[in-house]
C-alpha positions in Angstrom: -4.6 -30.5 150.1 -4.4 -29.5 153.6 -6.6 -26.5 153.8 -6.4 -25.7 157.4 -3.4 -26.5 159.6 -4.4 -28.0 162.9 -1.4 -29.2 164.9 -1.5 -32.0 167.5 1.6 -32.6 169.5 1.4 -36.0 171.2 3.7 -37.5 173.7 5.1 -40.2 171.5 8.3 -42.3 171.4 9.4 -41.2 167.9 10.3 -37.5 167.4 8.9 -37.5 163.9 5.5 -38.4 165.2 5.2 -35.4 167.6 2.9 -33.5 165.3 0.0 -34.5 163.2 -2.7 -32.8 161.2 -6.3 -32.3 162.1 -8.0 -30.7 159.1 -11.6 -30.0 159.8 -13.2 -27.0 158.2 -16.9 -26.7 158.9 -18.3 -24.6 156.0 -22.0 -24.1 155.8 -22.8 -23.8 152.1 -24.3 -26.7 150.2 -23.3 -28.8 147.2 -25.6 -28.6 144.2 -25.5 -29.3 140.5 -23.5 -26.1 139.8 -20.5 -27.9 141.3 -19.1 -28.4 137.9 -21.4 -27.1 135.1 -20.6 -27.6 131.5 -18.6 -24.7 129.8 -19.6 -24.0 126.2 -15.9 -23.1 125.5 -12.7 -24.8 126.3 -10.1 -22.4 127.7 -6.7 -23.4 126.5 -4.4 -20.7 127.9 -4.4 -17.8 130.4 -1.8 -15.0 130.0 -1.9 -13.1 133.3 -0.3 -9.6 133.7 -0.8 -8.5 137.3 0.7 -5.5 139.0 0.6 -5.5 142.8 0.1 -2.2 144.7 0.9 -3.1 148.3 0.5 0.4 149.7 -3.2 0.5 148.8 -3.7 -3.3 148.8 -5.0 -3.4 145.2 -4.0 -5.3 142.1 -4.5 -4.3 138.4 -4.4 -6.9 135.7 -4.9 -7.8 132.1 -5.8 -11.4 131.4 -5.4 -12.8 127.9 -7.7 -15.8 127.3 -7.2 -18.3 124.4 -10.2 -20.6 123.9 -12.0 -22.8 121.5 -15.6 -24.0 121.3 -16.4 -27.0 123.3 -18.7 -28.4 120.6 -21.4 -25.8 119.6 -21.3 -22.4 118.1 -20.9 -19.8 120.9 -21.8 -16.1 120.8 -21.5 -15.2 124.5 -19.3 -16.5 127.3 -19.4 -16.3 131.1 -16.3 -16.0 133.3 -15.9 -15.9 137.1 -14.5 -12.8 138.8 -15.0 -11.8 142.4 -14.8 -8.3 143.9 -12.7 -7.0 141.1 -14.0 -4.4 138.6 -13.6 -4.8 134.8 -12.5 -1.7 132.9 -12.6 -3.1 129.4 -12.7 -6.2 127.2 -11.4 -6.4 123.7 -10.1 -8.7 121.0 -8.2 -8.2 117.7 -11.3 -6.4 116.2 -11.8 -3.9 119.0 -13.8 -3.5 122.2 -16.3 -6.1 123.2 -19.6 -5.6 125.1 -19.6 -7.0 128.6 -21.4 -6.6 131.9 -20.7 -7.8 135.5 -23.3 -9.4 137.7 -22.4 -10.7 141.2 -19.3 -12.9 140.6 -19.9 -13.3 136.9 -18.5 -11.5 133.9 -20.6 -11.8 130.7 -18.9 -11.1 127.4 -20.4 -10.9 123.9 -17.9 -12.2 121.3 -17.2 -10.1 118.2 -18.3 -13.0 116.0 -19.7 -16.5 116.8 -17.1 -19.0 117.7 -17.7 -22.2 115.7 -16.6 -25.7 116.7 -12.8 -26.2 116.3 -12.2 -22.4 115.9 -10.0 -20.6 118.3 -10.4 -17.1 119.7 -8.4 -14.8 121.9 -9.7 -11.9 124.1 -8.3 -9.6 126.8 -9.9 -8.4 130.1 -8.5 -5.4 132.0 -9.6 -5.2 135.6 -8.5 -4.2 139.1 -9.4 -3.4 142.7 -9.1 -4.8 146.2 -9.1 -8.6 145.8 -11.3 -10.9 147.9 -10.2 -13.4 150.5 -12.1 -15.4 153.1 -10.6 -16.8 156.3 -8.5 -19.2 154.3 -8.4 -18.9 150.5 -8.2 -15.9 148.2 -5.8 -13.1 147.6 -4.0 -11.8 150.7 -2.0 -8.7 151.6 0.2 -9.1 154.6 2.8 -6.5 155.8 5.7 -8.4 154.1 4.0 -10.9 151.8 1.3 -10.7 149.1 0.0 -14.1 148.1 -2.9 -16.1 146.7 -4.4 -19.4 148.1 -6.4 -21.2 145.4 -9.0 -23.0 147.5 -11.6 -21.5 149.8 -13.4 -23.2 152.7 -16.4 -20.9 153.1 -16.8 -20.0 149.4 -19.3 -21.9 147.3 -17.5 -24.0 144.7 -14.2 -23.6 146.7 -12.1 -22.5 143.7 -10.6 -19.1 144.3 -8.9 -18.3 141.0 -11.7 -15.8 140.5 -10.2 -13.7 143.3 -7.1 -13.0 141.2 -8.1 -13.1 137.5 -11.2 -13.7 135.3 -11.5 -17.4 134.6 -13.8 -20.4 134.3 -13.3 -21.3 138.0 -14.1 -24.9 138.3 -11.8 -27.7 139.4 -12.4 -29.9 136.3 -11.3 -27.3 133.8 -7.5 -27.2 133.0 -5.4 -24.8 130.9 -1.8 -23.6 130.5 -0.5 -20.3 132.0 1.9 -17.4 131.6 2.4 -14.9 134.4 3.8 -11.4 134.3 3.9 -10.1 137.8 5.0 -6.5 138.4 6.1 -5.3 141.8 8.7 -3.0 143.4 12.2 -4.1 142.4 13.1 -4.7 146.0 10.7 -7.6 146.1 10.6 -11.0 144.4 7.6 -12.6 142.7 7.1 -16.3 142.3 4.3 -18.3 140.5 3.6 -21.7 139.1 6.1 -23.3 136.8 9.5 -22.0 135.8 11.0 -18.6 135.7 11.3 -17.1 132.2 13.2 -14.0 133.2 12.6 -10.6 134.8 12.5 -7.1 133.4 13.5 -4.0 135.5 12.3 -0.5 134.7 11.7 2.7 136.8 12.0 1.0 140.2 9.7 -1.9 139.2 10.4 -5.5 138.3 8.2 -7.7 136.1 8.7 -11.4 136.7 7.7 -13.8 133.9 6.7 -17.4 134.9 5.4 -20.0 132.5 3.5 -23.2 133.1 2.9 -25.2 129.9 1.0 -28.2 131.2 -2.8 -28.3 131.9 -3.7 -26.9 135.3 -7.0 -26.1 137.0 -7.6 -22.6 138.4 -7.7 -23.7 142.0 -4.0 -24.7 141.8 -2.8 -21.4 140.3 -0.9 -19.1 142.7 1.5 -16.2 143.0 3.4 -14.6 145.9 5.3 -11.4 146.2 7.6 -10.5 149.0 11.0 -10.2 150.6 12.0 -13.7 149.5 15.4 -15.4 149.5 15.7 -18.0 146.7 17.4 -21.2 147.8 18.3 -24.0 145.4 18.5 -27.6 146.6 22.1 -28.8 146.4 21.1 -32.4 145.8 18.1 -32.2 143.4 18.4 -29.3 141.0 14.6 -29.4 140.4 13.9 -28.2 143.9 13.7 -24.5 145.0 12.7 -22.8 148.2 11.3 -19.3 148.5 11.6 -18.2 152.1 11.6 -15.1 154.1 15.0 -13.5 154.0 15.3 -13.5 157.7 14.6 -17.3 158.0 17.2 -18.8 155.8 18.9 -20.7 158.6 15.6 -22.2 159.7 14.8 -23.2 156.2 18.1 -25.0 155.8 17.1 -27.1 158.8 13.5 -27.7 157.9 14.1 -28.7 154.3 16.9 -31.3 154.7 14.6 -34.2 153.6 12.7 -32.7 150.7 14.9 -34.3 148.0 14.5 -37.7 149.7 10.7 -37.3 149.8 10.7 -36.5 146.1 12.8 -39.6 145.3 10.6 -41.8 147.5 7.4 -40.7 145.6 9.1 -41.2 142.3 10.0 -44.8 143.3 6.3 -45.4 144.2 4.4 -43.6 141.4 6.9 -42.8 138.7 8.8 -39.7 137.6 7.8 -36.2 138.9 5.0 -35.5 136.3 5.8 -31.8 135.8 8.2 -30.3 133.3 9.3 -27.6 135.7 10.7 -27.1 139.2 9.2 -28.2 142.5 9.0 -25.3 145.0 8.0 -24.6 148.5 6.9 -21.0 148.9 6.8 -19.7 152.5 3.4 -18.0 153.3 1.6 -16.9 156.5 -0.9 -19.7 156.2 -0.8 -23.0 154.5 -0.4 -25.6 153.3 -1.9 -25.7 149.8 -0.6 -27.8 147.0 -0.4 -25.2 144.2 1.3 -27.2 141.4 5.1 -26.7 141.5 4.7 -23.8 144.1 3.3 -25.2 147.4 2.2 -22.5 149.8 4.0 -23.7 152.9 3.1 -22.5 156.4 5.6 -20.0 157.8 5.4 -21.6 161.3 6.6 -24.9 159.8 9.9 -23.3 158.7 11.4 -23.6 162.2 14.7 -25.3 161.8 13.6 -28.9 162.4 11.9 -31.8 160.5 8.8 -32.1 162.6 6.7 -30.9 159.6 8.1 -33.4 157.1 4.7 -35.1 157.1 3.1 -31.9 155.9 5.6 -31.5 153.0 5.1 -35.2 152.1 1.3 -34.6 152.1 1.5 -31.7 149.7 4.2 -33.2 147.6 2.1 -36.4 147.0 -0.6 -34.1 145.6 1.7 -33.4 142.6 0.8 -36.9 141.5 -2.7 -37.3 143.1 -4.7 -34.1 142.8 -2.6 -31.8 140.6 -1.8 -34.3 137.8 -4.6 -36.8 138.2 -7.5 -34.7 139.5 -10.8 -35.5 141.0 -13.6 -35.0 138.5 -15.8 -33.3 141.1 -15.7 -32.3 144.7 -17.7 -35.3 145.7 -14.8 -37.6 144.7 -12.2 -35.5 146.5 -11.2 -38.5 148.6 -9.3 -39.7 145.5 -6.7 -37.1 146.1 -6.8 -36.5 149.8 -6.5 -40.2 150.6 -3.3 -40.5 148.6 -1.9 -37.3 150.1 -2.7 -38.4 153.7 -1.4 -41.9 153.0 1.7 -40.2 151.5 2.5 -39.0 155.0 2.6 -42.7 156.2 4.6 -43.7 153.1 7.2 -41.2 154.0 7.4 -42.6 157.5 7.8 -46.0 156.0 11.2 -44.9 154.7 12.3 -45.0 158.4 11.0 -48.6 158.9 7.8 -50.7 159.1 7.3 -49.9 162.8 7.4 -46.2 162.1 4.9 -46.6 159.2 2.5 -48.7 161.4 2.8 -46.3 164.3 2.0 -43.3 162.1 -1.0 -45.1 160.5 -2.5 -45.9 163.9 -1.7 -42.8 165.9 -1.9 -40.1 163.2 -4.5 -41.5 160.8 -6.7 -44.3 162.3 -7.2 -43.0 165.8 -8.1 -39.4 164.8 -10.8 -40.8 162.4 -12.2 -43.2 165.1 -12.3 -40.4 167.6 -14.1 -38.1 165.2 -17.5 -39.7 165.5 -18.0 -39.3 161.8 -20.3 -41.9 160.2 -20.9 -41.3 156.5 -19.5 -42.8 153.2 -16.1 -41.9 151.8 -17.7 -41.5 148.4 -20.2 -38.8 147.6 -20.1 -36.5 150.6 -23.3 -34.5 150.8 -22.0 -31.3 152.5 -18.7 -29.3 152.5 -18.3 -30.3 156.1 -18.2 -33.9 154.9 -15.8 -32.9 152.0 -13.1 -31.6 154.4 -13.5 -34.3 157.0 -11.7 -37.1 158.9 -13.6 -39.4 156.5 -12.2 -37.8 153.4 -8.6 -37.7 154.7 -8.0 -40.2 157.5 -10.6 -42.9 156.8 -9.9 -42.8 153.0 -6.1 -43.1 153.7 -6.9 -46.1 156.0 -8.8 -47.6 153.0 -5.7 -47.4 150.9 -3.7 -49.0 153.8 -6.2 -51.8 154.0 -6.4 -52.3 150.3 -2.6 -52.6 150.2 -2.9 -55.3 152.9 -5.6 -57.2 150.9 -3.9 -57.0 147.5 -0.2 -57.2 148.6 2.4 -54.6 147.8 3.0 -55.6 144.2 -0.7 -55.6 143.0 -1.5 -52.5 145.1 1.2 -50.3 143.6 0.8 -51.8 140.2 -2.9 -50.8 140.3 -2.2 -47.3 141.5 0.5 -46.8 138.8 -1.9 -48.1 136.1 -4.6 -45.7 137.3 -2.1 -42.8 137.3 -0.8 -43.6 133.9 -4.2 -43.9 132.4 -5.4 -40.5 133.7 -2.3 -38.3 133.8 -3.3 -34.6 133.4 -7.0 -35.6 133.4 -9.8 -36.4 135.7 -10.8 -39.5 137.7 -14.0 -40.8 139.3 -14.7 -43.3 142.0 -15.5 -45.9 139.3 -12.1 -45.3 137.6 -10.4 -46.2 140.8 -12.6 -49.3 141.2 -11.9 -50.4 137.6 -8.2 -49.9 137.8 -7.8 -52.3 140.7 -9.9 -54.9 139.0 -8.2 -54.6 135.7 -4.7 -55.0 137.1 -5.4 -57.7 139.6 -8.1 -59.6 137.8 -10.0 -59.7 141.1 -13.6 -58.6 141.9 -13.3 -56.0 144.7 -17.0 -55.1 144.9 -17.0 -56.6 148.4 -14.3 -54.1 149.5 -15.5 -51.0 147.7 -19.2 -51.5 148.7 -18.4 -51.5 152.4 -15.4 -49.2 152.8 -16.1 -46.6 150.1 -19.8 -46.6 149.3 -21.2 -47.5 152.7 -20.5 -46.0 156.1 -18.9 -46.7 159.5 -16.4 -49.3 160.5 -16.5 -52.7 162.1 -16.5 -53.3 165.9 -15.4 -56.8 166.8 -16.3 -58.9 169.8 -13.8 -61.8 169.9 -13.3 -64.7 172.2 -10.8 -67.5 171.8 -10.3 -70.9 173.5 -8.1 -73.9 172.9 -7.8 -77.6 173.9 -5.3 -80.3 173.3 -2.1 -81.9 174.5 1.6 -81.8 173.7 1.9 -80.8 170.0 -1.7 -81.1 168.9 -3.9 -78.1 169.9 -7.1 -76.9 168.5 -7.7 -73.1 168.7 -11.2 -71.8 168.2 -11.8 -68.1 167.5 -15.4 -66.7 167.7 -16.1 -63.3 166.3 -19.1 -61.1 166.2 -19.4 -57.7 164.4 -21.3 -55.6 166.9 -21.4 -52.2 165.3 -24.8 -50.5 165.4 -24.4 -48.6 162.1 -23.1 -49.6 158.7 -22.8 -52.9 157.0 -21.1 -56.2 157.9 -17.5 -55.6 156.7 -15.9 -58.5 154.8 -12.2 -58.6 155.5 -9.4 -61.1 156.0 -8.5 -60.9 159.7 -5.2 -62.0 161.2 -4.7 -63.5 164.6 -1.2 -64.0 166.1 -1.2 -67.1 168.2 1.5 -66.8 170.8 3.1 -69.7 172.8 5.8 -69.8 175.4 8.6 -70.0 172.8 6.9 -69.7 169.4 4.0 -68.2 167.6 2.1 -68.5 164.4 -0.2 -66.3 162.3 -3.7 -67.5 161.3 -6.3 -65.8 159.1 -10.1 -65.8 159.2 -12.0 -64.5 156.1 -14.8 -62.8 158.0 -17.9 -62.2 155.9 -20.7 -62.5 158.4 -21.9 -60.9 161.6 -21.0 -64.0 163.6 -18.3 -66.5 162.7 -16.4 -69.2 164.4 -13.3 -70.9 163.0 -10.9 -73.6 164.4 -7.2 -73.9 163.7 -4.7 -76.6 164.4 -1.5 -75.5 166.0 1.5 -77.5 167.2 2.1 -75.7 170.5 -0.1 -74.7 173.5 -1.3 -71.1 173.0 -0.9 -68.6 175.8 -2.5 -65.6 174.1 -4.2 -64.6 170.8 -3.6 -61.1 169.5 -6.1 -59.7 167.0 -4.7 -57.8 164.0 -1.1 -57.7 165.3 0.1 -55.5 162.4 -2.7 -53.0 162.6 -4.1 -53.7 159.1 -7.8 -53.1 160.0 -9.6 -49.8 160.7 -11.9 -50.9 163.5 -13.5 -49.7 166.7 -13.0 -50.9 170.2 -12.4 -54.7 170.1 -14.2 -56.3 173.0 -13.5 -59.2 175.4 -9.9 -58.5 176.1 -8.4 -58.4 172.6 -7.2 -54.9 172.0 -7.4 -52.7 168.9 -5.6 -49.5 168.2 -4.5 -47.9 171.5 -4.8 -44.3 172.5 -1.8 -42.1 171.8 1.2 -42.9 174.0 1.3 -41.6 177.5 -2.4 -42.4 178.1 -3.6 -39.2 176.5 -6.4 -39.1 174.0 -7.0 -36.7 171.1 -8.3 -33.3 172.1 -11.9 -32.5 171.2 -13.9 -29.2 171.2 -17.6 -29.0 171.6 -19.8 -27.6 170.4 -17.8 -26.9 167.2 -18.8 -24.5 165.6 -19.8 -22.7 168.8 -21.4 -19.4 169.9 -19.8 -17.8 173.0 -18.0 -20.7 174.5 -16.7 -24.2 173.9 -15.7 -27.1 176.1 -12.2 -28.5 175.8 -12.2 -32.3 176.2 -8.7 -33.9 176.4 -8.8 -37.5 177.9 -6.1 -38.1 180.4 -5.6 -34.5 181.4 -8.7 -34.2 183.7 -6.5 -33.4 186.7 -4.2 -30.9 185.0 -4.2 -27.2 184.5 -4.3 -26.4 180.8 -3.0 -23.3 179.1 -4.9 -22.3 176.0 -3.7 -19.8 173.4 -6.1 -18.8 170.6 -4.7 -17.7 167.2 -6.4 -16.4 164.1 -5.5 -17.9 160.7 -2.8 -15.3 160.1 -1.0 -16.4 163.3 -2.1 -13.4 165.5 -2.7 -14.2 169.1 -6.3 -13.4 170.0 -6.8 -14.8 173.4 -5.0 -16.6 176.2 -6.4 -18.4 179.2 -6.0 -21.1 181.8 -8.4 -24.0 182.3 -8.4 -25.7 185.7 -9.6 -29.2 186.6 -13.3 -29.4 186.7 -13.7 -26.2 184.5 -13.0 -26.8 180.9 -15.2 -24.2 179.3 -13.4 -21.6 177.2 -15.1 -18.2 176.8 -14.7 -17.0 173.3 -17.5 -14.4 173.3 -15.0 -11.6 172.7 -13.9 -13.1 169.4 -15.5 -12.2 166.0 -16.9 -15.0 163.9 -14.0 -16.8 162.2 -11.9 -20.0 162.3 -9.3 -20.1 165.0 -6.4 -22.4 166.0 -6.1 -23.4 169.7 -2.7 -24.3 171.2 -3.5 -26.3 174.3 -0.6 -27.2 176.7 -0.6 -29.5 179.7 2.1 -30.8 182.0 5.6 -31.1 180.8 5.9 -31.1 177.0 2.4 -32.3 176.3 0.6 -30.2 173.8 -2.2 -30.4 171.4 -4.0 -28.1 169.1 -7.4 -28.0 167.4 -9.6 -25.9 165.2 -12.5 -23.9 166.6 -15.1 -22.2 164.4 -16.8 -19.3 166.2 -20.2 -18.3 164.9 -22.1 -15.0 165.3 
């Protein structure tokens, strides 16, 4: 998922690399054992009837819930429901006793539910639905829509803002939707359309999704939508603002190719329904079969293909094979972020490598984050460069270590074993070892379960004559945090008219190795194909460079801030910068100019919230970043 869009425009040679994502929410709640509690019942199906009243910004709904006991006899159940009032609860026997407390709805069943028995009940409710700065149920002037994940909401699942449910990411059910709105509007939800009924100026749209789906991936949107059907792949639909059809035709030209690419890597599209992009004021969010796609990305060009590739990849990794808990969220975000690079690989190996370095590796290295990929301890660590960019780099490195065949065979075996289910860190580990027959503890222990990254100090020297030369490479890992990283390291030995590639299996803090070559070396290039995520390589052998044009990635500090923040953009110290601040709905909140020597941005007039900063320098240089303003 890409919960917050943060755009960076870099001065790069390839037009498809002009924008990249920086996705760093900074929520303040903490993770505890309630992250995924056991539910005494297993909910099998939700039947949602929701009427949208745009003029008063309220919804009224009736949710039918089909459930079975999870193993013991159950007399009472608890559901999640936020900021909506329940009018009544009933089953086939009549009204049921219930009460609401905070975000919980407690219901007493008409008779105990024994193991293997099935029950159905109905909840009528309504009111003004809740949303935070990102997720929840939103009313905009022309679009009403739901985002299933929250950033600042404990537990993160926001299904409870739309309907009563067991709102945890590890619980899956099937769905029917009956969405009623004025007949001048169009309603879309997960799955496939099952028809529409018109009566007395209203339309009720029926959508059905008959495969297991967690509540955080459930969505609906109502608005002035035009429905576009892809002319190449009949499974693909686009729901776009009526006035942006021409832009949509330009922005979605590669969607069918992306879907075909992912199917070639991971197998057939795993859903028995359409794939849709639904234009919304904020995004992106990978609601299964109905991605909420940011309206600003529907602009007539393909700069945002990486974003579509990210969310589309989630339909394999995240929607179908889901993380068992939020602490293992890297298992979906790594694949989605890596999916951006795999889309770039369809243009060529150079484009793939450049995207990996510039859009994935460098943002992580510049983030300053030093904590393990596995088991993040705070929500700020869940939605982090470590979870997205470092974890994607781990997949990139594992592919290098295993080779293409074993890597993709391992990932496909993992996917096939856990389709429509849940996976853990150990499942990933076991899949690779099962398929390859290799022990990868050495890789997982450092890159997944430990923290940091290697920093190499390397020197090389050579002696010899004619066609007999001995090259000696000395390497030290000089990082001050984290373990010694065991990795195969490549060195390109360059001569006047020929070169050769040699490999060192580095498994100690200091290592020296000699190689025999048949020509006089003139240079030694470390990691020439950018396989390794590492810090600054010392003593003249370069690692990943800064973004093209000599510009670094923009940073804001402190972030979160109170009153003001400093804009740090390496390479622009002598430039005037123009800064525009937007809220998450795209509304302009502040504009200003920062001159050389004064990079402090006054945000004291802004209410506490998350904002996007569009920062422009000379020529076409432009970057954006997120800023969280506190009280």
